[in-house]
PQR file of N, CA, C, O and H, with PARSE charges and radii, in Angstrom:
ATOM      1  N   MET A   1      43.221  -0.013 -21.573 -0.4000 1.5000
ATOM      2  CA  MET A   1      42.212  -0.101 -22.801 -0.0000 2.0000
ATOM      3  C   MET A   1      41.098  -0.170 -22.194  0.5500 1.7000
ATOM      4  O   MET A   1      40.929  -0.844 -21.178 -0.5500 1.4000
ATOM      5  N   ARG A   2      40.225   0.517 -22.750 -0.4000 1.5000
ATOM      6  CA  ARG A   2      38.597   0.793 -22.326 -0.0000 2.0000
ATOM      7  C   ARG A   2      37.602  -0.578 -23.227  0.5500 1.7000
ATOM      8  O   ARG A   2      37.612  -0.613 -24.457 -0.5500 1.4000
ATOM      9  H   ARG A   2      40.362   1.064 -23.576  0.4000 1.0000
ATOM     10  N   ILE A   3      36.949  -1.425 -22.543 -0.4000 1.5000
ATOM     11  CA  ILE A   3      36.250  -1.936 -23.043 -0.0000 2.0000
ATOM     12  C   ILE A   3      34.583  -1.724 -23.256  0.5500 1.7000
ATOM     13  O   ILE A   3      33.833  -1.608 -22.287 -0.5500 1.4000
ATOM     14  H   ILE A   3      36.941  -1.396 -21.543  0.4000 1.0000
ATOM     15  N   MET A   4      34.288  -1.702 -24.120 -0.4000 1.5000
ATOM     16  CA  MET A   4      32.824  -0.727 -23.856 -0.0000 2.0000
ATOM     17  C   MET A   4      31.581  -2.157 -24.278  0.5500 1.7000
ATOM     18  O   MET A   4      31.696  -3.287 -24.750 -0.5500 1.4000
ATOM     19  H   MET A   4      34.897  -1.796 -24.908  0.4000 1.0000
ATOM     20  N   GLY A   5      30.769  -1.546 -23.928 -0.4000 1.5000
ATOM     21  CA  GLY A   5      29.321  -2.452 -24.213 -0.0000 2.0000
ATOM     22  C   GLY A   5      28.253  -2.242 -23.363  0.5500 1.7000
ATOM     23  O   GLY A   5      28.178  -1.524 -22.366 -0.5500 1.4000
ATOM     24  H   GLY A   5      30.676  -0.628 -23.544  0.4000 1.0000
ATOM     25  N   GLU A   6      27.339  -3.047 -23.948 -0.4000 1.5000
ATOM     26  CA  GLU A   6      25.527  -1.978 -23.450 -0.0000 2.0000
ATOM     27  C   GLU A   6      25.480  -2.724 -21.893  0.5500 1.7000
ATOM     28  O   GLU A   6      26.140  -3.734 -21.650 -0.5500 1.4000
ATOM     29  H   GLU A   6      27.399  -3.631 -24.758  0.4000 1.0000
ATOM     30  N   VAL A   7      24.685  -2.126 -20.992 -0.4000 1.5000
ATOM     31  CA  VAL A   7      24.941  -2.124 -20.078 -0.0000 2.0000
ATOM     32  C   VAL A   7      22.913  -1.932 -20.035  0.5500 1.7000
ATOM     33  O   VAL A   7      22.243  -0.941 -20.328 -0.5500 1.4000
ATOM     34  H   VAL A   7      24.148  -1.305 -21.189  0.4000 1.0000
ATOM     35  N   VAL A   8      22.492  -3.193 -19.595 -0.4000 1.5000
ATOM     36  CA  VAL A   8      21.218  -2.992 -19.239 -0.0000 2.0000
ATOM     37  C   VAL A   8      20.378  -3.112 -17.794  0.5500 1.7000
ATOM     38  O   VAL A   8      20.361  -4.146 -17.126 -0.5500 1.4000
ATOM     39  H   VAL A   8      23.036  -3.998 -19.357  0.4000 1.0000
ATOM     40  N   SER A   9      19.772  -2.033 -17.475 -0.4000 1.5000
ATOM     41  CA  SER A   9      19.384  -1.900 -15.730 -0.0000 2.0000
ATOM     42  C   SER A   9      17.904  -1.878 -15.785  0.5500 1.7000
ATOM     43  O   SER A   9      17.204  -1.852 -16.798 -0.5500 1.4000
ATOM     44  H   SER A   9      19.786  -1.193 -18.018  0.4000 1.0000
ATOM     45  N   GLN A  10      17.479  -1.894 -14.365 -0.4000 1.5000
ATOM     46  CA  GLN A  10      15.982  -1.643 -14.434 -0.0000 2.0000
ATOM     47  C   GLN A  10      15.741  -0.467 -13.404  0.5500 1.7000
ATOM     48  O   GLN A  10      16.621  -0.370 -12.549 -0.5500 1.4000
ATOM     49  H   GLN A  10      18.048  -1.916 -13.543  0.4000 1.0000
ATOM     50  N   ALA A  11      14.784   0.372 -13.339 -0.4000 1.5000
ATOM     51  CA  ALA A  11      14.322   1.219 -12.538 -0.0000 2.0000
ATOM     52  C   ALA A  11      13.279   1.171 -11.974  0.5500 1.7000
ATOM     53  O   ALA A  11      12.367   0.681 -12.639 -0.5500 1.4000
ATOM     54  H   ALA A  11      14.069   0.294 -14.034  0.4000 1.0000
ATOM     55  N   VAL A  12      12.925   1.655 -10.488 -0.4000 1.5000
ATOM     56  CA  VAL A  12      11.392   2.024 -10.569 -0.0000 2.0000
ATOM     57  C   VAL A  12      10.743   2.938 -10.840  0.5500 1.7000
ATOM     58  O   VAL A  12      10.753   4.024 -10.260 -0.5500 1.4000
ATOM     59  H   VAL A  12      13.666   2.054  -9.947  0.4000 1.0000
ATOM     60  N   LEU A  13       9.980   2.571 -11.913 -0.4000 1.5000
ATOM     61  CA  LEU A  13       9.252   4.039 -12.760 -0.0000 2.0000
ATOM     62  C   LEU A  13       7.775   4.466 -11.587  0.5500 1.7000
ATOM     63  O   LEU A  13       7.355   5.576 -11.258 -0.5500 1.4000
ATOM     64  H   LEU A  13       9.972   1.688 -12.384  0.4000 1.0000
ATOM     65  N   ASP A  14       7.447   3.523 -11.320 -0.4000 1.5000
ATOM     66  CA  ASP A  14       6.450   4.062 -10.234 -0.0000 2.0000
ATOM     67  C   ASP A  14       6.349   3.219  -9.056  0.5500 1.7000
ATOM     68  O   ASP A  14       7.252   2.407  -8.857 -0.5500 1.4000
ATOM     69  H   ASP A  14       7.788   2.622 -11.587  0.4000 1.0000
ATOM     70  N   ILE A  15       5.087   3.325  -8.010 -0.4000 1.5000
ATOM     71  CA  ILE A  15       4.488   2.652  -6.926 -0.0000 2.0000
ATOM     72  C   ILE A  15       3.294   3.327  -7.013  0.5500 1.7000
ATOM     73  O   ILE A  15       3.089   4.538  -7.099 -0.5500 1.4000
ATOM     74  H   ILE A  15       4.353   3.985  -8.171  0.4000 1.0000
ATOM     75  N   VAL A  16       2.381   2.215  -6.973 -0.4000 1.5000
ATOM     76  CA  VAL A  16       0.971   2.399  -6.535 -0.0000 2.0000
ATOM     77  C   VAL A  16       0.527   1.868  -5.835  0.5500 1.7000
ATOM     78  O   VAL A  16       0.733   0.664  -5.686 -0.5500 1.4000
ATOM     79  H   VAL A  16       2.548   1.232  -6.903  0.4000 1.0000
ATOM     80  N   CYS A  17      -0.382   2.661  -5.018 -0.4000 1.5000
ATOM     81  CA  CYS A  17      -1.045   2.272  -3.588 -0.0000 2.0000
ATOM     82  C   CYS A  17      -2.155   1.067  -3.970  0.5500 1.7000
ATOM     83  O   CYS A  17      -2.903   1.174  -4.942 -0.5500 1.4000
ATOM     84  H   CYS A  17      -0.549   3.640  -5.139  0.4000 1.0000
ATOM     85  N   ASP A  18      -2.155   0.257  -3.344 -0.4000 1.5000
ATOM     86  CA  ASP A  18      -2.705  -1.128  -3.299 -0.0000 2.0000
ATOM     87  C   ASP A  18      -3.645  -0.945  -3.089  0.5500 1.7000
ATOM     88  O   ASP A  18      -4.391  -1.906  -3.278 -0.5500 1.4000
ATOM     89  H   ASP A  18      -1.547   0.169  -2.555  0.4000 1.0000
ATOM     90  N   ILE A  19      -4.322   0.401  -2.546 -0.4000 1.5000
ATOM     91  CA  ILE A  19      -5.813   0.539  -2.454 -0.0000 2.0000
ATOM     92  C   ILE A  19      -6.241   1.347  -3.085  0.5500 1.7000
ATOM     93  O   ILE A  19      -7.242   0.956  -3.687 -0.5500 1.4000
ATOM     94  H   ILE A  19      -3.715   1.182  -2.393  0.4000 1.0000
ATOM     95  N   CYS A  20      -5.837   2.903  -3.378 -0.4000 1.5000
ATOM     96  CA  CYS A  20      -7.044   3.893  -3.789 -0.0000 2.0000
ATOM     97  C   CYS A  20      -5.933   3.248  -5.932  0.5500 1.7000
ATOM     98  O   CYS A  20      -6.554   3.289  -6.994 -0.5500 1.4000
ATOM     99  H   CYS A  20      -5.024   3.220  -2.890  0.4000 1.0000
ATOM    100  N   LYS A  21      -5.240   3.042  -5.891 -0.4000 1.5000
ATOM    101  CA  LYS A  21      -4.415   2.905  -7.148 -0.0000 2.0000
ATOM    102  C   LYS A  21      -3.770   4.207  -7.618  0.5500 1.7000
ATOM    103  O   LYS A  21      -3.236   4.266  -8.725 -0.5500 1.4000
ATOM    104  H   LYS A  21      -4.735   3.009  -5.028  0.4000 1.0000
ATOM    105  N   ARG A  22      -3.813   5.226  -6.808 -0.4000 1.5000
ATOM    106  CA  ARG A  22      -2.716   6.241  -7.246 -0.0000 2.0000
ATOM    107  C   ARG A  22      -1.101   6.226  -6.782  0.5500 1.7000
ATOM    108  O   ARG A  22      -0.411   5.893  -5.818 -0.5500 1.4000
ATOM    109  H   ARG A  22      -4.246   5.178  -5.908  0.4000 1.0000
ATOM    110  N   THR A  23      -0.993   6.705  -7.880 -0.4000 1.5000
ATOM    111  CA  THR A  23       0.549   7.076  -7.853 -0.0000 2.0000
ATOM    112  C   THR A  23       1.025   7.560  -6.628  0.5500 1.7000
ATOM    113  O   THR A  23       0.438   8.537  -6.164 -0.5500 1.4000
ATOM    114  H   THR A  23      -1.554   6.975  -8.663  0.4000 1.0000
ATOM    115  N   THR A  24       2.176   6.978  -5.870 -0.4000 1.5000
ATOM    116  CA  THR A  24       2.763   7.613  -4.970 -0.0000 2.0000
ATOM    117  C   THR A  24       4.135   8.663  -5.199  0.5500 1.7000
ATOM    118  O   THR A  24       4.881   8.933  -4.258 -0.5500 1.4000
ATOM    119  H   THR A  24       2.653   6.184  -6.247  0.4000 1.0000
ATOM    120  N   LYS A  25       4.298   9.092  -6.305 -0.4000 1.5000
ATOM    121  CA  LYS A  25       5.150   9.628  -7.101 -0.0000 2.0000
ATOM    122  C   LYS A  25       4.855  11.137  -6.433  0.5500 1.7000
ATOM    123  O   LYS A  25       3.749  11.594  -6.723 -0.5500 1.4000
ATOM    124  H   LYS A  25       3.692   8.873  -7.069  0.4000 1.0000
ATOM    125  N   LYS A  26       5.657  11.922  -5.621 -0.4000 1.5000
ATOM    126  CA  LYS A  26       5.900  12.930  -5.747 -0.0000 2.0000
ATOM    127  C   LYS A  26       7.177  13.877  -5.812  0.5500 1.7000
ATOM    128  O   LYS A  26       8.134  13.991  -5.046 -0.5500 1.4000
ATOM    129  H   LYS A  26       6.555  11.550  -5.385  0.4000 1.0000
ATOM    130  N   ASP A  27       6.825  14.556  -7.076 -0.4000 1.5000
ATOM    131  CA  ASP A  27       7.907  15.102  -7.799 -0.0000 2.0000
ATOM    132  C   ASP A  27       9.243  14.440  -8.106  0.5500 1.7000
ATOM    133  O   ASP A  27       9.314  14.263  -9.322 -0.5500 1.4000
ATOM    134  H   ASP A  27       6.048  14.464  -7.698  0.4000 1.0000
ATOM    135  N   GLU A  28      10.640  13.882  -7.290 -0.4000 1.5000
ATOM    136  CA  GLU A  28      10.979  12.397  -8.021 -0.0000 2.0000
ATOM    137  C   GLU A  28      11.402  11.887  -7.026  0.5500 1.7000
ATOM    138  O   GLU A  28      12.523  11.384  -6.954 -0.5500 1.4000
ATOM    139  H   GLU A  28      10.582  14.026  -6.302  0.4000 1.0000
ATOM    140  N   ASN A  29      10.532  11.935  -6.049 -0.4000 1.5000
ATOM    141  CA  ASN A  29      10.837  10.566  -5.092 -0.0000 2.0000
ATOM    142  C   ASN A  29       9.275  10.211  -4.937  0.5500 1.7000
ATOM    143  O   ASN A  29       8.272  10.868  -5.218 -0.5500 1.4000
ATOM    144  H   ASN A  29       9.621  12.343  -6.108  0.4000 1.0000
ATOM    145  N   PHE A  30       9.502   8.447  -4.177 -0.4000 1.5000
ATOM    146  CA  PHE A  30       7.975   8.505  -3.689 -0.0000 2.0000
ATOM    147  C   PHE A  30       7.601   8.668  -2.493  0.5500 1.7000
ATOM    148  O   PHE A  30       8.447   8.687  -1.599 -0.5500 1.4000
ATOM    149  H   PHE A  30      10.317   7.914  -3.949  0.4000 1.0000
ATOM    150  N   GLU A  31       6.642   8.776  -2.298 -0.4000 1.5000
ATOM    151  CA  GLU A  31       6.053   8.653  -0.242 -0.0000 2.0000
ATOM    152  C   GLU A  31       5.176   7.820  -0.539  0.5500 1.7000
ATOM    153  O   GLU A  31       4.396   8.027  -1.469 -0.5500 1.4000
ATOM    154  H   GLU A  31       5.955   8.761  -3.025  0.4000 1.0000
ATOM    155  N   TYR A  32       5.144   6.661   0.243 -0.4000 1.5000
ATOM    156  CA  TYR A  32       4.711   5.855   0.605 -0.0000 2.0000
ATOM    157  C   TYR A  32       5.050   5.135   2.320  0.5500 1.7000
ATOM    158  O   TYR A  32       5.910   5.547   3.099 -0.5500 1.4000
ATOM    159  H   TYR A  32       5.778   6.492   0.998  0.4000 1.0000
ATOM    160  N   SER A  33       4.033   3.915   2.565 -0.4000 1.5000
ATOM    161  CA  SER A  33       4.623   2.854   3.268 -0.0000 2.0000
ATOM    162  C   SER A  33       4.491   1.847   2.870  0.5500 1.7000
ATOM    163  O   SER A  33       4.203   1.885   1.674 -0.5500 1.4000
ATOM    164  H   SER A  33       3.335   3.580   1.933  0.4000 1.0000
ATOM    165  N   VAL A  34       4.573   0.556   3.399 -0.4000 1.5000
ATOM    166  CA  VAL A  34       4.530  -0.603   3.306 -0.0000 2.0000
ATOM    167  C   VAL A  34       4.414  -1.710   4.563  0.5500 1.7000
ATOM    168  O   VAL A  34       5.204  -1.947   5.477 -0.5500 1.4000
ATOM    169  H   VAL A  34       4.807   0.525   4.370  0.4000 1.0000
ATOM    170  N   LEU A  35       3.016  -2.332   4.213 -0.4000 1.5000
ATOM    171  CA  LEU A  35       2.890  -3.175   5.311 -0.0000 2.0000
ATOM    172  C   LEU A  35       3.298  -4.727   4.415  0.5500 1.7000
ATOM    173  O   LEU A  35       2.871  -5.033   3.302 -0.5500 1.4000
ATOM    174  H   LEU A  35       2.374  -2.140   3.470  0.4000 1.0000
ATOM    175  N   SER A  36       4.259  -5.558   5.308 -0.4000 1.5000
ATOM    176  CA  SER A  36       4.250  -6.764   4.740 -0.0000 2.0000
ATOM    177  C   SER A  36       4.073  -7.688   5.806  0.5500 1.7000
ATOM    178  O   SER A  36       3.747  -7.162   6.870 -0.5500 1.4000
ATOM    179  H   SER A  36       4.606  -5.310   6.213  0.4000 1.0000
ATOM    180  N   ALA A  37       4.239  -9.299   5.809 -0.4000 1.5000
ATOM    181  CA  ALA A  37       4.000 -10.199   6.190 -0.0000 2.0000
ATOM    182  C   ALA A  37       4.660 -10.971   6.177  0.5500 1.7000
ATOM    183  O   ALA A  37       5.653 -10.419   5.703 -0.5500 1.4000
ATOM    184  H   ALA A  37       4.504  -9.727   4.945  0.4000 1.0000
ATOM    185  N   SER A  38       5.008 -12.285   6.410 -0.4000 1.5000
ATOM    186  CA  SER A  38       5.911 -13.371   6.156 -0.0000 2.0000
ATOM    187  C   SER A  38       4.855 -14.425   7.147  0.5500 1.7000
ATOM    188  O   SER A  38       4.611 -14.138   8.319 -0.5500 1.4000
ATOM    189  H   SER A  38       4.201 -12.732   6.795  0.4000 1.0000
ATOM    190  N   TRP A  39       4.482 -15.248   6.698 -0.4000 1.5000
ATOM    191  CA  TRP A  39       3.605 -16.420   7.728 -0.0000 2.0000
ATOM    192  C   TRP A  39       4.770 -17.392   7.804  0.5500 1.7000
ATOM    193  O   TRP A  39       5.735 -17.605   7.070 -0.5500 1.4000
ATOM    194  H   TRP A  39       4.680 -15.481   5.746  0.4000 1.0000
ATOM    195  N   GLY A  40       4.367 -17.873   8.877 -0.4000 1.5000
ATOM    196  CA  GLY A  40       5.285 -19.019   9.713 -0.0000 2.0000
ATOM    197  C   GLY A  40       4.655 -20.641   9.561  0.5500 1.7000
ATOM    198  O   GLY A  40       3.564 -20.925   9.067 -0.5500 1.4000
ATOM    199  H   GLY A  40       3.582 -17.700   9.473  0.4000 1.0000
ATOM    200  N   TYR A  41       5.563 -21.507  10.072 -0.4000 1.5000
ATOM    201  CA  TYR A  41       5.145 -23.076   9.815 -0.0000 2.0000
ATOM    202  C   TYR A  41       3.639 -23.309  10.817  0.5500 1.7000
ATOM    203  O   TYR A  41       3.335 -23.367  12.009 -0.5500 1.4000
ATOM    204  H   TYR A  41       6.449 -21.277  10.473  0.4000 1.0000
ATOM    205  N   GLY A  42       3.107 -23.376   9.731 -0.4000 1.5000
ATOM    206  CA  GLY A  42       1.490 -23.964  11.053 -0.0000 2.0000
ATOM    207  C   GLY A  42       0.413 -22.949  10.476  0.5500 1.7000
ATOM    208  O   GLY A  42      -0.794 -22.892  10.714 -0.5500 1.4000
ATOM    209  H   GLY A  42       3.354 -23.329   8.764  0.4000 1.0000
ATOM    210  N   SER A  43       0.974 -22.394   9.890 -0.4000 1.5000
ATOM    211  CA  SER A  43      -0.331 -21.033   9.818 -0.0000 2.0000
ATOM    212  C   SER A  43      -1.083 -21.470   8.321  0.5500 1.7000
ATOM    213  O   SER A  43      -0.550 -21.918   7.306 -0.5500 1.4000
ATOM    214  H   SER A  43       1.955 -22.440   9.697  0.4000 1.0000
ATOM    215  N   LYS A  44      -1.909 -21.292   8.477 -0.4000 1.5000
ATOM    216  CA  LYS A  44      -2.912 -21.215   6.985 -0.0000 2.0000
ATOM    217  C   LYS A  44      -2.617 -20.865   5.562  0.5500 1.7000
ATOM    218  O   LYS A  44      -3.038 -21.205   4.456 -0.5500 1.4000
ATOM    219  H   LYS A  44      -2.342 -20.927   9.302  0.4000 1.0000
ATOM    220  N   ASN A  45      -1.434 -19.784   6.199 -0.4000 1.5000
ATOM    221  CA  ASN A  45      -0.738 -19.333   4.737 -0.0000 2.0000
ATOM    222  C   ASN A  45       0.489 -19.322   4.812  0.5500 1.7000
ATOM    223  O   ASN A  45       1.163 -18.342   4.491 -0.5500 1.4000
ATOM    224  H   ASN A  45      -1.092 -19.508   7.098  0.4000 1.0000
ATOM    225  N   ASP A  46       1.140 -20.816   5.409 -0.4000 1.5000
ATOM    226  CA  ASP A  46       2.365 -20.740   5.747 -0.0000 2.0000
ATOM    227  C   ASP A  46       3.123 -20.955   4.156  0.5500 1.7000
ATOM    228  O   ASP A  46       2.847 -21.493   3.084 -0.5500 1.4000
ATOM    229  H   ASP A  46       0.593 -21.612   5.669  0.4000 1.0000
ATOM    230  N   GLY A  47       4.457 -20.019   4.885 -0.4000 1.5000
ATOM    231  CA  GLY A  47       5.042 -19.829   3.515 -0.0000 2.0000
ATOM    232  C   GLY A  47       4.968 -18.594   2.634  0.5500 1.7000
ATOM    233  O   GLY A  47       5.840 -17.998   2.003 -0.5500 1.4000
ATOM    234  H   GLY A  47       4.681 -19.582   5.756  0.4000 1.0000
ATOM    235  N   ASP A  48       3.658 -18.388   2.781 -0.4000 1.5000
ATOM    236  CA  ASP A  48       3.601 -16.909   2.153 -0.0000 2.0000
ATOM    237  C   ASP A  48       3.957 -15.515   2.651  0.5500 1.7000
ATOM    238  O   ASP A  48       4.058 -15.333   3.864 -0.5500 1.4000
ATOM    239  H   ASP A  48       2.949 -18.873   3.293  0.4000 1.0000
ATOM    240  N   GLU A  49       4.178 -14.397   1.685 -0.4000 1.5000
ATOM    241  CA  GLU A  49       5.070 -13.431   1.949 -0.0000 2.0000
ATOM    242  C   GLU A  49       3.632 -12.704   1.200  0.5500 1.7000
ATOM    243  O   GLU A  49       2.870 -13.066   0.304 -0.5500 1.4000
ATOM    244  H   GLU A  49       4.096 -14.545   0.700  0.4000 1.0000
ATOM    245  N   TRP A  50       3.706 -11.776   1.885 -0.4000 1.5000
ATOM    246  CA  TRP A  50       2.647 -10.399   1.311 -0.0000 2.0000
ATOM    247  C   TRP A  50       3.260  -9.201   1.599  0.5500 1.7000
ATOM    248  O   TRP A  50       3.958  -9.086   2.607 -0.5500 1.4000
ATOM    249  H   TRP A  50       4.326 -11.483   2.614  0.4000 1.0000
ATOM    250  N   GLU A  51       3.081  -8.303   0.832 -0.4000 1.5000
ATOM    251  CA  GLU A  51       3.445  -6.946   0.656 -0.0000 2.0000
ATOM    252  C   GLU A  51       2.525  -5.689   0.054  0.5500 1.7000
ATOM    253  O   GLU A  51       2.017  -5.579  -1.062 -0.5500 1.4000
ATOM    254  H   GLU A  51       2.514  -8.397   0.013  0.4000 1.0000
ATOM    255  N   PHE A  52       2.498  -4.885   1.062 -0.4000 1.5000
ATOM    256  CA  PHE A  52       1.349  -3.943   0.333 -0.0000 2.0000
ATOM    257  C   PHE A  52       2.023  -2.878   0.139  0.5500 1.7000
ATOM    258  O   PHE A  52       3.096  -2.790   0.736 -0.5500 1.4000
ATOM    259  H   PHE A  52       2.911  -4.974   1.968  0.4000 1.0000
ATOM    260  N   HIS A  53       1.581  -1.742  -0.768 -0.4000 1.5000
ATOM    261  CA  HIS A  53       1.979  -0.511  -0.782 -0.0000 2.0000
ATOM    262  C   HIS A  53       1.114   0.586  -0.745  0.5500 1.7000
ATOM    263  O   HIS A  53       0.540   0.509  -1.831 -0.5500 1.4000
ATOM    264  H   HIS A  53       0.709  -1.813  -1.252  0.4000 1.0000
ATOM    265  N   PHE A  54       0.589   1.743  -0.046 -0.4000 1.5000
ATOM    266  CA  PHE A  54      -0.028   2.738   0.475 -0.0000 2.0000
ATOM    267  C   PHE A  54       0.407   3.808   0.431  0.5500 1.7000
ATOM    268  O   PHE A  54       1.548   3.935   0.878 -0.5500 1.4000
ATOM    269  H   PHE A  54       1.055   1.805   0.837  0.4000 1.0000
ATOM    270  N   CYS A  55      -0.228   4.925  -0.065 -0.4000 1.5000
ATOM    271  CA  CYS A  55      -0.227   6.158  -0.446 -0.0000 2.0000
ATOM    272  C   CYS A  55      -0.295   6.674   1.288  0.5500 1.7000
ATOM    273  O   CYS A  55      -0.584   6.051   2.310 -0.5500 1.4000
ATOM    274  H   CYS A  55      -1.155   4.822  -0.428  0.4000 1.0000
ATOM    275  N   GLU A  56       0.061   7.901   1.077 -0.4000 1.5000
ATOM    276  CA  GLU A  56       0.055   8.589   2.448 -0.0000 2.0000
ATOM    277  C   GLU A  56      -1.265   8.820   3.033  0.5500 1.7000
ATOM    278  O   GLU A  56      -1.505   8.942   4.234 -0.5500 1.4000
ATOM    279  H   GLU A  56       0.296   8.407   0.247  0.4000 1.0000
ATOM    280  N   TYR A  57      -2.165   8.873   1.983 -0.4000 1.5000
ATOM    281  CA  TYR A  57      -3.282   9.580   2.540 -0.0000 2.0000
ATOM    282  C   TYR A  57      -4.227   8.031   3.064  0.5500 1.7000
ATOM    283  O   TYR A  57      -5.008   8.039   4.015 -0.5500 1.4000
ATOM    284  H   TYR A  57      -1.969   8.775   1.007  0.4000 1.0000
ATOM    285  N   CYS A  58      -3.942   6.840   2.240 -0.4000 1.5000
ATOM    286  CA  CYS A  58      -4.519   5.728   2.598 -0.0000 2.0000
ATOM    287  C   CYS A  58      -3.654   4.771   3.943  0.5500 1.7000
ATOM    288  O   CYS A  58      -3.991   3.742   4.529 -0.5500 1.4000
ATOM    289  H   CYS A  58      -3.307   6.834   1.468  0.4000 1.0000
ATOM    290  N   SER A  59      -2.606   5.529   4.056 -0.4000 1.5000
ATOM    291  CA  SER A  59      -1.852   4.935   5.377 -0.0000 2.0000
ATOM    292  C   SER A  59      -1.901   5.455   6.289  0.5500 1.7000
ATOM    293  O   SER A  59      -1.382   5.051   7.330 -0.5500 1.4000
ATOM    294  H   SER A  59      -2.333   6.365   3.580  0.4000 1.0000
ATOM    295  N   LEU A  60      -2.866   7.040   6.100 -0.4000 1.5000
ATOM    296  CA  LEU A  60      -3.245   7.253   7.819 -0.0000 2.0000
ATOM    297  C   LEU A  60      -4.711   6.569   7.574  0.5500 1.7000
ATOM    298  O   LEU A  60      -5.024   5.823   8.502 -0.5500 1.4000
ATOM    299  H   LEU A  60      -3.288   7.367   5.255  0.4000 1.0000
ATOM    300  N   GLN A  61      -5.499   6.646   6.715 -0.4000 1.5000
ATOM    301  CA  GLN A  61      -7.164   5.931   6.731 -0.0000 2.0000
ATOM    302  C   GLN A  61      -6.555   4.557   7.353  0.5500 1.7000
ATOM    303  O   GLN A  61      -6.969   4.475   8.509 -0.5500 1.4000
ATOM    304  H   GLN A  61      -5.245   7.252   5.962  0.4000 1.0000
ATOM    305  N   PHE A  62      -5.964   3.762   7.118 -0.4000 1.5000
ATOM    306  CA  PHE A  62      -5.414   2.439   7.640 -0.0000 2.0000
ATOM    307  C   PHE A  62      -5.315   2.405   9.110  0.5500 1.7000
ATOM    308  O   PHE A  62      -6.083   1.707   9.772 -0.5500 1.4000
ATOM    309  H   PHE A  62      -5.628   3.829   6.178  0.4000 1.0000
ATOM    310  N   LEU A  63      -4.198   3.292   9.758 -0.4000 1.5000
ATOM    311  CA  LEU A  63      -3.840   3.708  10.494 -0.0000 2.0000
ATOM    312  C   LEU A  63      -5.334   4.078  12.042  0.5500 1.7000
ATOM    313  O   LEU A  63      -5.482   3.657  13.189 -0.5500 1.4000
ATOM    314  H   LEU A  63      -3.574   3.859   9.220  0.4000 1.0000
ATOM    315  N   GLU A  64      -5.766   4.624  11.536 -0.4000 1.5000
ATOM    316  CA  GLU A  64      -7.123   5.339  11.964 -0.0000 2.0000
ATOM    317  C   GLU A  64      -7.738   4.133  12.435  0.5500 1.7000
ATOM    318  O   GLU A  64      -8.091   4.028  13.609 -0.5500 1.4000
ATOM    319  H   GLU A  64      -5.646   4.966  10.604  0.4000 1.0000
ATOM    320  N   HIS A  65      -7.957   2.796  11.209 -0.4000 1.5000
ATOM    321  CA  HIS A  65      -9.033   2.220  11.593 -0.0000 2.0000
ATOM    322  C   HIS A  65      -8.395   0.839  12.124  0.5500 1.7000
ATOM    323  O   HIS A  65      -9.095  -0.173  12.167 -0.5500 1.4000
ATOM    324  H   HIS A  65      -7.670   2.881  10.255  0.4000 1.0000
ATOM    325  N   ILE A  66      -6.605   0.823  12.660 -0.4000 1.5000
ATOM    326  CA  ILE A  66      -6.163   0.011  13.455 -0.0000 2.0000
ATOM    327  C   ILE A  66      -6.353   0.593  14.446  0.5500 1.7000
ATOM    328  O   ILE A  66      -6.819  -0.291  15.165 -0.5500 1.4000
ATOM    329  H   ILE A  66      -6.036   1.645  12.626  0.4000 1.0000
ATOM    330  N   ASN A  67      -6.319   1.701  15.162 -0.4000 1.5000
ATOM    331  CA  ASN A  67      -6.234   2.228  16.062 -0.0000 2.0000
ATOM    332  C   ASN A  67      -7.961   2.083  16.993  0.5500 1.7000
ATOM    333  O   ASN A  67      -8.262   2.180  18.183 -0.5500 1.4000
ATOM    334  H   ASN A  67      -5.940   2.419  14.577  0.4000 1.0000
ATOM    335  N   THR A  68      -8.705   1.833  15.827 -0.4000 1.5000
ATOM    336  CA  THR A  68     -10.782   2.288  15.849 -0.0000 2.0000
ATOM    337  C   THR A  68     -10.758   0.368  16.656  0.5500 1.7000
ATOM    338  O   THR A  68     -11.216  -0.006  17.736 -0.5500 1.4000
ATOM    339  H   THR A  68      -8.461   1.754  14.860  0.4000 1.0000
ATOM    340  N   VAL A  69      -9.936  -0.539  15.424 -0.4000 1.5000
ATOM    341  CA  VAL A  69     -10.383  -1.343  16.437 -0.0000 2.0000
ATOM    342  C   VAL A  69      -9.263  -2.320  18.129  0.5500 1.7000
ATOM    343  O   VAL A  69      -9.540  -3.291  18.833 -0.5500 1.4000
ATOM    344  H   VAL A  69      -9.563  -0.236  14.547  0.4000 1.0000
ATOM    345  N   LYS A  70      -8.019  -1.331  18.089 -0.4000 1.5000
ATOM    346  CA  LYS A  70      -7.664  -1.628  19.260 -0.0000 2.0000
ATOM    347  C   LYS A  70      -8.332  -1.068  20.080  0.5500 1.7000
ATOM    348  O   LYS A  70      -8.130  -1.497  21.216 -0.5500 1.4000
ATOM    349  H   LYS A  70      -7.794  -0.542  17.517  0.4000 1.0000
ATOM    350  N   LYS A  71      -9.246  -0.073  19.986 -0.4000 1.5000
ATOM    351  CA  LYS A  71     -10.187   0.391  21.758 -0.0000 2.0000
ATOM    352  C   LYS A  71     -11.125  -0.602  21.355  0.5500 1.7000
ATOM    353  O   LYS A  71     -11.914  -0.902  22.251 -0.5500 1.4000
ATOM    354  H   LYS A  71      -9.410   0.275  19.063  0.4000 1.0000
ATOM    355  N   MET A  72     -11.305  -1.312  20.077 -0.4000 1.5000
ATOM    356  CA  MET A  72     -12.714  -2.344  20.683 -0.0000 2.0000
ATOM    357  C   MET A  72     -12.323  -3.139  21.297  0.5500 1.7000
ATOM    358  O   MET A  72     -13.178  -3.426  22.135 -0.5500 1.4000
ATOM    359  H   MET A  72     -10.664  -1.069  19.348  0.4000 1.0000
ATOM    360  N   TYR A  73     -10.991  -4.049  21.454 -0.4000 1.5000
ATOM    361  CA  TYR A  73     -10.495  -5.030  21.974 -0.0000 2.0000
ATOM    362  C   TYR A  73      -9.871  -4.390  23.381  0.5500 1.7000
ATOM    363  O   TYR A  73      -9.957  -5.131  24.360 -0.5500 1.4000
ATOM    364  H   TYR A  73     -10.296  -3.816  20.773  0.4000 1.0000
ATOM    365  N   GLY A  74      -9.282  -3.152  23.568 -0.4000 1.5000
ATOM    366  CA  GLY A  74      -9.042  -2.829  24.843 -0.0000 2.0000
ATOM    367  C   GLY A  74      -7.787  -2.280  24.986  0.5500 1.7000
ATOM    368  O   GLY A  74      -7.392  -1.922  26.095 -0.5500 1.4000
ATOM    369  H   GLY A  74      -9.212  -2.550  22.772  0.4000 1.0000
TER
END
């Protein structure tokens, strides 16, 4: 016996860069990086969880900035 019914599902339609607001979709795939943070007990952001999505260009710019800051602090 076949039992039929309606199935409702969700799919990711787009992932937008949190810096430049451009799509990260390339053809049928998404090309992006994710930066996430989970703040622990006692921090100013105790219990907060953050997640940011960056396109490839903004990811490389962000990495360049991190490397510059690292050089400043030795």
